[in-house]
TORMAR-556490 format. One record per residue (C-alpha): residue in one letter; x, y, z; residue number from 1. Coordinates in steps of 0.5 Angstrom, whole numbers, plus 500, padded with zeros to 3 digits. Each point is the difference from the previous one (the first is absolute). Layout:
<atom><residuo>a</residuo><px>X</px><py>Y</py><pz>Z</pz><num>NUM</num></atom>
...
***
This chain:
<atom><residuo>m</residuo><px>248</px><py>407</py><pz>760</pz><num>1</num></atom>
<atom><residuo>d</residuo><px>496</px><py>494</py><pz>496</pz><num>2</num></atom>
<atom><residuo>m</residuo><px>497</px><py>496</py><pz>505</pz><num>3</num></atom>
<atom><residuo>n</residuo><px>497</px><py>495</py><pz>494</pz><num>4</num></atom>
<atom><residuo>y</residuo><px>507</px><py>499</py><pz>498</pz><num>5</num></atom>
<atom><residuo>w</residuo><px>503</px><py>499</py><pz>506</pz><num>6</num></atom>
<atom><residuo>n</residuo><px>494</px><py>495</py><pz>503</pz><num>7</num></atom>
<atom><residuo>k</residuo><px>501</px><py>496</py><pz>494</pz><num>8</num></atom>
<atom><residuo>y</residuo><px>507</px><py>500</py><pz>500</pz><num>9</num></atom>
<atom><residuo>y</residuo><px>501</px><py>498</py><pz>507</pz><num>10</num></atom>
<atom><residuo>g</residuo><px>494</px><py>495</py><pz>499</pz><num>11</num></atom>
<atom><residuo>e</residuo><px>504</px><py>496</py><pz>495</pz><num>12</num></atom>
<atom><residuo>y</residuo><px>507</px><py>501</py><pz>504</pz><num>13</num></atom>
<atom><residuo>t</residuo><px>504</px><py>495</py><pz>503</pz><num>14</num></atom>
<atom><residuo>p</residuo><px>504</px><py>503</py><pz>506</pz><num>15</num></atom>
<atom><residuo>a</residuo><px>508</px><py>499</py><pz>500</pz><num>16</num></atom>
<atom><residuo>d</residuo><px>502</px><py>496</py><pz>506</pz><num>17</num></atom>
<atom><residuo>q</residuo><px>506</px><py>505</py><pz>501</pz><num>18</num></atom>
<atom><residuo>p</residuo><px>500</px><py>507</py><pz>502</pz><num>19</num></atom>
<atom><residuo>s</residuo><px>502</px><py>505</py><pz>496</pz><num>20</num></atom>
<atom><residuo>s</residuo><px>508</px><py>502</py><pz>500</pz><num>21</num></atom>
<atom><residuo>f</residuo><px>497</px><py>507</py><pz>503</pz><num>22</num></atom>
<atom><residuo>a</residuo><px>497</px><py>497</py><pz>506</pz><num>23</num></atom>
<atom><residuo>q</residuo><px>506</px><py>496</py><pz>502</pz><num>24</num></atom>
<atom><residuo>f</residuo><px>504</px><py>506</py><pz>499</pz><num>25</num></atom>
<atom><residuo>c</residuo><px>495</px><py>504</py><pz>504</pz><num>26</num></atom>
<atom><residuo>a</residuo><px>499</px><py>495</py><pz>506</pz><num>27</num></atom>
<atom><residuo>d</residuo><px>508</px><py>500</py><pz>501</pz><num>28</num></atom>
<atom><residuo>r</residuo><px>499</px><py>507</py><pz>502</pz><num>29</num></atom>
<atom><residuo>f</residuo><px>494</px><py>500</py><pz>504</pz><num>30</num></atom>
<atom><residuo>d</residuo><px>501</px><py>501</py><pz>507</pz><num>31</num></atom>
<atom><residuo>d</residuo><px>496</px><py>502</py><pz>507</pz><num>32</num></atom>
<atom><residuo>s</residuo><px>499</px><py>507</py><pz>497</pz><num>33</num></atom>
<atom><residuo>t</residuo><px>497</px><py>498</py><pz>494</pz><num>34</num></atom>
<atom><residuo>g</residuo><px>493</px><py>498</py><pz>503</pz><num>35</num></atom>
<atom><residuo>r</residuo><px>494</px><py>497</py><pz>496</pz><num>36</num></atom>
<atom><residuo>i</residuo><px>502</px><py>499</py><pz>493</pz><num>37</num></atom>
<atom><residuo>f</residuo><px>494</px><py>502</py><pz>495</pz><num>38</num></atom>
<atom><residuo>d</residuo><px>501</px><py>496</py><pz>493</pz><num>39</num></atom>
<atom><residuo>i</residuo><px>496</px><py>505</py><pz>496</pz><num>40</num></atom>
<atom><residuo>g</residuo><px>498</px><py>497</py><pz>494</pz><num>41</num></atom>
<atom><residuo>c</residuo><px>502</px><py>494</py><pz>502</pz><num>42</num></atom>
<atom><residuo>g</residuo><px>497</px><py>496</py><pz>494</pz><num>43</num></atom>
<atom><residuo>d</residuo><px>501</px><py>492</py><pz>501</pz><num>44</num></atom>
<atom><residuo>g</residuo><px>502</px><py>501</py><pz>507</pz><num>45</num></atom>
<atom><residuo>r</residuo><px>507</px><py>496</py><pz>500</pz><num>46</num></atom>
<atom><residuo>d</residuo><px>504</px><py>506</py><pz>503</pz><num>47</num></atom>
<atom><residuo>t</residuo><px>495</px><py>501</py><pz>505</pz><num>48</num></atom>
<atom><residuo>l</residuo><px>500</px><py>493</py><pz>502</pz><num>49</num></atom>
<atom><residuo>f</residuo><px>507</px><py>500</py><pz>500</pz><num>50</num></atom>
<atom><residuo>f</residuo><px>501</px><py>505</py><pz>505</pz><num>51</num></atom>
<atom><residuo>a</residuo><px>495</px><py>496</py><pz>504</pz><num>52</num></atom>
<atom><residuo>t</residuo><px>505</px><py>494</py><pz>500</pz><num>53</num></atom>
<atom><residuo>r</residuo><px>506</px><py>505</py><pz>503</pz><num>54</num></atom>
<atom><residuo>s</residuo><px>495</px><py>502</py><pz>506</pz><num>55</num></atom>
<atom><residuo>i</residuo><px>499</px><py>507</py><pz>497</pz><num>56</num></atom>
<atom><residuo>l</residuo><px>493</px><py>503</py><pz>501</pz><num>57</num></atom>
<atom><residuo>a</residuo><px>497</px><py>500</py><pz>493</pz><num>58</num></atom>
<atom><residuo>t</residuo><px>494</px><py>503</py><pz>497</pz><num>59</num></atom>
<atom><residuo>g</residuo><px>498</px><py>499</py><pz>492</pz><num>60</num></atom>
<atom><residuo>i</residuo><px>496</px><py>506</py><pz>497</pz><num>61</num></atom>
<atom><residuo>e</residuo><px>497</px><py>498</py><pz>493</pz><num>62</num></atom>
<atom><residuo>q</residuo><px>494</px><py>503</py><pz>496</pz><num>63</num></atom>
<atom><residuo>s</residuo><px>499</px><py>494</py><pz>497</pz><num>64</num></atom>
<atom><residuo>k</residuo><px>495</px><py>495</py><pz>504</pz><num>65</num></atom>
<atom><residuo>v</residuo><px>502</px><py>494</py><pz>496</pz><num>66</num></atom>
<atom><residuo>a</residuo><px>507</px><py>501</py><pz>502</pz><num>67</num></atom>
<atom><residuo>i</residuo><px>498</px><py>501</py><pz>507</pz><num>68</num></atom>
<atom><residuo>e</residuo><px>496</px><py>494</py><pz>500</pz><num>69</num></atom>
<atom><residuo>k</residuo><px>505</px><py>496</py><pz>497</pz><num>70</num></atom>
<atom><residuo>n</residuo><px>505</px><py>503</py><pz>505</pz><num>71</num></atom>
<atom><residuo>e</residuo><px>496</px><py>498</py><pz>506</pz><num>72</num></atom>
<atom><residuo>k</residuo><px>499</px><py>493</py><pz>498</pz><num>73</num></atom>
<atom><residuo>r</residuo><px>508</px><py>499</py><pz>499</pz><num>74</num></atom>
<atom><residuo>k</residuo><px>501</px><py>503</py><pz>507</pz><num>75</num></atom>
<atom><residuo>l</residuo><px>496</px><py>495</py><pz>503</pz><num>76</num></atom>
<atom><residuo>e</residuo><px>503</px><py>494</py><pz>496</pz><num>77</num></atom>
<atom><residuo>l</residuo><px>507</px><py>503</py><pz>503</pz><num>78</num></atom>
<atom><residuo>g</residuo><px>498</px><py>501</py><pz>507</pz><num>79</num></atom>
<atom><residuo>l</residuo><px>502</px><py>507</py><pz>500</pz><num>80</num></atom>
<atom><residuo>s</residuo><px>498</px><py>506</py><pz>503</pz><num>81</num></atom>
<atom><residuo>a</residuo><px>500</px><py>506</py><pz>495</pz><num>82</num></atom>
<atom><residuo>n</residuo><px>494</px><py>504</py><pz>499</pz><num>83</num></atom>
<atom><residuo>f</residuo><px>497</px><py>502</py><pz>493</pz><num>84</num></atom>
<atom><residuo>i</residuo><px>495</px><py>506</py><pz>499</pz><num>85</num></atom>
<atom><residuo>v</residuo><px>496</px><py>502</py><pz>494</pz><num>86</num></atom>
<atom><residuo>s</residuo><px>502</px><py>508</py><pz>499</pz><num>87</num></atom>
<atom><residuo>d</residuo><px>503</px><py>505</py><pz>496</pz><num>88</num></atom>
<atom><residuo>f</residuo><px>507</px><py>501</py><pz>502</pz><num>89</num></atom>
<atom><residuo>s</residuo><px>500</px><py>507</py><pz>498</pz><num>90</num></atom>
<atom><residuo>t</residuo><px>495</px><py>502</py><pz>505</pz><num>91</num></atom>
<atom><residuo>c</residuo><px>500</px><py>494</py><pz>505</pz><num>92</num></atom>
<atom><residuo>d</residuo><px>499</px><py>503</py><pz>508</pz><num>93</num></atom>
<atom><residuo>y</residuo><px>507</px><py>496</py><pz>502</pz><num>94</num></atom>
<atom><residuo>d</residuo><px>500</px><py>504</py><pz>507</pz><num>95</num></atom>
<atom><residuo>s</residuo><px>493</px><py>496</py><pz>501</pz><num>96</num></atom>
<atom><residuo>l</residuo><px>503</px><py>493</py><pz>498</pz><num>97</num></atom>
<atom><residuo>s</residuo><px>506</px><py>500</py><pz>505</pz><num>98</num></atom>
<atom><residuo>e</residuo><px>502</px><py>501</py><pz>507</pz><num>99</num></atom>
<atom><residuo>g</residuo><px>506</px><py>505</py><pz>500</pz><num>100</num></atom>
<atom><residuo>f</residuo><px>505</px><py>502</py><pz>494</pz><num>101</num></atom>
<atom><residuo>y</residuo><px>500</px><py>496</py><pz>494</pz><num>102</num></atom>
<atom><residuo>s</residuo><px>504</px><py>500</py><pz>493</pz><num>103</num></atom>
<atom><residuo>l</residuo><px>497</px><py>499</py><pz>493</pz><num>104</num></atom>
<atom><residuo>y</residuo><px>503</px><py>495</py><pz>495</pz><num>105</num></atom>
<atom><residuo>s</residuo><px>499</px><py>501</py><pz>493</pz><num>106</num></atom>
<atom><residuo>r</residuo><px>502</px><py>496</py><pz>494</pz><num>107</num></atom>
<atom><residuo>f</residuo><px>498</px><py>501</py><pz>493</pz><num>108</num></atom>
<atom><residuo>t</residuo><px>494</px><py>504</py><pz>502</pz><num>109</num></atom>
<atom><residuo>l</residuo><px>502</px><py>507</py><pz>498</pz><num>110</num></atom>
<atom><residuo>h</residuo><px>500</px><py>498</py><pz>493</pz><num>111</num></atom>
<atom><residuo>a</residuo><px>493</px><py>497</py><pz>500</pz><num>112</num></atom>
<atom><residuo>i</residuo><px>497</px><py>507</py><pz>502</pz><num>113</num></atom>
<atom><residuo>n</residuo><px>499</px><py>507</py><pz>496</pz><num>114</num></atom>
<atom><residuo>y</residuo><px>503</px><py>506</py><pz>502</pz><num>115</num></atom>
<atom><residuo>e</residuo><px>494</px><py>503</py><pz>504</pz><num>116</num></atom>
<atom><residuo>e</residuo><px>500</px><py>493</py><pz>504</pz><num>117</num></atom>
<atom><residuo>e</residuo><px>507</px><py>501</py><pz>502</pz><num>118</num></atom>
<atom><residuo>s</residuo><px>499</px><py>507</py><pz>502</pz><num>119</num></atom>
<atom><residuo>r</residuo><px>494</px><py>498</py><pz>504</pz><num>120</num></atom>
<atom><residuo>f</residuo><px>504</px><py>495</py><pz>503</pz><num>121</num></atom>
<atom><residuo>f</residuo><px>506</px><py>504</py><pz>502</pz><num>122</num></atom>
<atom><residuo>d</residuo><px>495</px><py>506</py><pz>503</pz><num>123</num></atom>
<atom><residuo>h</residuo><px>497</px><py>494</py><pz>504</pz><num>124</num></atom>
<atom><residuo>i</residuo><px>506</px><py>497</py><pz>503</pz><num>125</num></atom>
<atom><residuo>n</residuo><px>504</px><py>507</py><pz>501</pz><num>126</num></atom>
<atom><residuo>r</residuo><px>494</px><py>501</py><pz>505</pz><num>127</num></atom>
<atom><residuo>l</residuo><px>501</px><py>494</py><pz>504</pz><num>128</num></atom>
<atom><residuo>n</residuo><px>505</px><py>501</py><pz>506</pz><num>129</num></atom>
<atom><residuo>s</residuo><px>500</px><py>493</py><pz>502</pz><num>130</num></atom>
<atom><residuo>i</residuo><px>504</px><py>497</py><pz>493</pz><num>131</num></atom>
<atom><residuo>k</residuo><px>507</px><py>499</py><pz>502</pz><num>132</num></atom>
<atom><residuo>y</residuo><px>503</px><py>497</py><pz>493</pz><num>133</num></atom>
<atom><residuo>i</residuo><px>498</px><py>499</py><pz>493</pz><num>134</num></atom>
<atom><residuo>f</residuo><px>503</px><py>495</py><pz>496</pz><num>135</num></atom>
<atom><residuo>i</residuo><px>499</px><py>500</py><pz>492</pz><num>136</num></atom>
<atom><residuo>e</residuo><px>502</px><py>496</py><pz>494</pz><num>137</num></atom>
<atom><residuo>a</residuo><px>497</px><py>503</py><pz>493</pz><num>138</num></atom>
<atom><residuo>r</residuo><px>502</px><py>499</py><pz>493</pz><num>139</num></atom>
<atom><residuo>s</residuo><px>504</px><py>506</py><pz>498</pz><num>140</num></atom>
<atom><residuo>i</residuo><px>499</px><py>504</py><pz>493</pz><num>141</num></atom>
<atom><residuo>r</residuo><px>507</px><py>497</py><pz>498</pz><num>142</num></atom>
<atom><residuo>d</residuo><px>496</px><py>493</py><pz>500</pz><num>143</num></atom>
<atom><residuo>s</residuo><px>500</px><py>496</py><pz>494</pz><num>144</num></atom>
<atom><residuo>l</residuo><px>493</px><py>500</py><pz>500</pz><num>145</num></atom>
<atom><residuo>y</residuo><px>500</px><py>507</py><pz>499</pz><num>146</num></atom>
<atom><residuo>g</residuo><px>496</px><py>502</py><pz>494</pz><num>147</num></atom>
<atom><residuo>k</residuo><px>497</px><py>494</py><pz>499</pz><num>148</num></atom>
<atom><residuo>g</residuo><px>492</px><py>500</py><pz>498</pz><num>149</num></atom>
<atom><residuo>d</residuo><px>496</px><py>507</py><pz>499</pz><num>150</num></atom>
<atom><residuo>n</residuo><px>502</px><py>506</py><pz>503</pz><num>151</num></atom>
<atom><residuo>v</residuo><px>495</px><py>503</py><pz>505</pz><num>152</num></atom>
<atom><residuo>g</residuo><px>504</px><py>506</py><pz>503</pz><num>153</num></atom>
<atom><residuo>l</residuo><px>507</px><py>501</py><pz>503</pz><num>154</num></atom>
<atom><residuo>h</residuo><px>503</px><py>494</py><pz>501</pz><num>155</num></atom>
<atom><residuo>e</residuo><px>494</px><py>496</py><pz>500</pz><num>156</num></atom>
<atom><residuo>y</residuo><px>498</px><py>494</py><pz>495</pz><num>157</num></atom>
<atom><residuo>v</residuo><px>495</px><py>495</py><pz>499</pz><num>158</num></atom>
<atom><residuo>t</residuo><px>501</px><py>493</py><pz>498</pz><num>159</num></atom>
<atom><residuo>s</residuo><px>495</px><py>495</py><pz>503</pz><num>160</num></atom>
<atom><residuo>h</residuo><px>500</px><py>505</py><pz>506</pz><num>161</num></atom>
<atom><residuo>y</residuo><px>502</px><py>507</py><pz>502</pz><num>162</num></atom>
<atom><residuo>r</residuo><px>507</px><py>501</py><pz>502</pz><num>163</num></atom>
<atom><residuo>r</residuo><px>504</px><py>506</py><pz>502</pz><num>164</num></atom>
<atom><residuo>f</residuo><px>507</px><py>500</py><pz>500</pz><num>165</num></atom>
<atom><residuo>i</residuo><px>503</px><py>504</py><pz>506</pz><num>166</num></atom>
<atom><residuo>d</residuo><px>505</px><py>506</py><pz>499</pz><num>167</num></atom>
<atom><residuo>p</residuo><px>505</px><py>499</py><pz>506</pz><num>168</num></atom>
<atom><residuo>v</residuo><px>502</px><py>508</py><pz>501</pz><num>169</num></atom>
<atom><residuo>a</residuo><px>492</px><py>501</py><pz>500</pz><num>170</num></atom>
<atom><residuo>l</residuo><px>499</px><py>495</py><pz>505</pz><num>171</num></atom>
<atom><residuo>k</residuo><px>506</px><py>502</py><pz>505</pz><num>172</num></atom>
<atom><residuo>k</residuo><px>498</px><py>507</py><pz>500</pz><num>173</num></atom>
<atom><residuo>m</residuo><px>493</px><py>498</py><pz>502</pz><num>174</num></atom>
<atom><residuo>l</residuo><px>502</px><py>496</py><pz>505</pz><num>175</num></atom>
<atom><residuo>e</residuo><px>505</px><py>505</py><pz>503</pz><num>176</num></atom>
<atom><residuo>i</residuo><px>495</px><py>504</py><pz>502</pz><num>177</num></atom>
<atom><residuo>n</residuo><px>498</px><py>496</py><pz>506</pz><num>178</num></atom>
<atom><residuo>f</residuo><px>505</px><py>495</py><pz>500</pz><num>179</num></atom>
<atom><residuo>n</residuo><px>507</px><py>499</py><pz>501</pz><num>180</num></atom>
<atom><residuo>v</residuo><px>503</px><py>495</py><pz>494</pz><num>181</num></atom>
<atom><residuo>i</residuo><px>505</px><py>495</py><pz>503</pz><num>182</num></atom>
<atom><residuo>y</residuo><px>500</px><py>496</py><pz>494</pz><num>183</num></atom>
<atom><residuo>f</residuo><px>499</px><py>501</py><pz>493</pz><num>184</num></atom>
<atom><residuo>e</residuo><px>503</px><py>496</py><pz>494</pz><num>185</num></atom>
<atom><residuo>e</residuo><px>498</px><py>499</py><pz>493</pz><num>186</num></atom>
<atom><residuo>a</residuo><px>502</px><py>494</py><pz>496</pz><num>187</num></atom>
<atom><residuo>q</residuo><px>499</px><py>493</py><pz>497</pz><num>188</num></atom>
<atom><residuo>g</residuo><px>502</px><py>494</py><pz>503</pz><num>189</num></atom>
<atom><residuo>f</residuo><px>495</px><py>501</py><pz>506</pz><num>190</num></atom>
<atom><residuo>a</residuo><px>494</px><py>495</py><pz>498</pz><num>191</num></atom>
<atom><residuo>k</residuo><px>503</px><py>496</py><pz>494</pz><num>192</num></atom>
<atom><residuo>i</residuo><px>496</px><py>494</py><pz>498</pz><num>193</num></atom>
<atom><residuo>e</residuo><px>502</px><py>496</py><pz>494</pz><num>194</num></atom>
<atom><residuo>s</residuo><px>501</px><py>505</py><pz>494</pz><num>195</num></atom>
<atom><residuo>e</residuo><px>497</px><py>506</py><pz>503</pz><num>196</num></atom>
<atom><residuo>d</residuo><px>504</px><py>505</py><pz>504</pz><num>197</num></atom>
<atom><residuo>p</residuo><px>496</px><py>506</py><pz>502</pz><num>198</num></atom>
<atom><residuo>c</residuo><px>503</px><py>507</py><pz>501</pz><num>199</num></atom>
<atom><residuo>l</residuo><px>497</px><py>501</py><pz>507</pz><num>200</num></atom>
<atom><residuo>i</residuo><px>500</px><py>506</py><pz>505</pz><num>201</num></atom>
<atom><residuo>r</residuo><px>501</px><py>498</py><pz>508</pz><num>202</num></atom>
<atom><residuo>v</residuo><px>499</px><py>504</py><pz>505</pz><num>203</num></atom>
<atom><residuo>i</residuo><px>500</px><py>500</py><pz>508</pz><num>204</num></atom>
<atom><residuo>a</residuo><px>498</px><py>507</py><pz>503</pz><num>205</num></atom>
<atom><residuo>k</residuo><px>499</px><py>502</py><pz>507</pz><num>206</num></atom>
<atom><residuo>r</residuo><px>495</px><py>505</py><pz>503</pz><num>207</num></atom>
<atom><residuo>k</residuo><px>503</px><py>506</py><pz>502</pz><num>208</num></atom>
***
């Protein structure tokens, strides 16, 4: 992951006032069995902070120190109790950060990491028995941005930054090793903003 790019990006970025549509979709499905939510690759922290407004225990995990510093400042301004931690979500020791079970929330993070990092992430979480659910949203190989920029590998392209588009069949197969997939959709209309309507994969999976 290109930390120079993301530190510069978040240093100049103004967070949106509203949570993502995926955060709202997931929050309506959280219950007492979900546990603490780790918002992995939380970016500007807007979804982490939204979960906190819904009285959901939430921790944002992000490698960009610039993003975390801004998130901490915004948290204090809003008077919310969310936590933010600088860490690589693919190797983070989630067990040590939560008392009891927990769930992972991943929005637009899988397509920001390469295959080696993805493999490391899944190998890691497959060994963590306290995970209950994983909630995923990512750009599909059928997304309109697919093919734009320099091709650097299978479904991998670089424009201003690296982006890897997710094959839904491969993702589902990988999840089903240790999770029961209880919701899986690939479609447009999930996150339409003005003229942009990306083709996304949405997943809810429960640990076996």
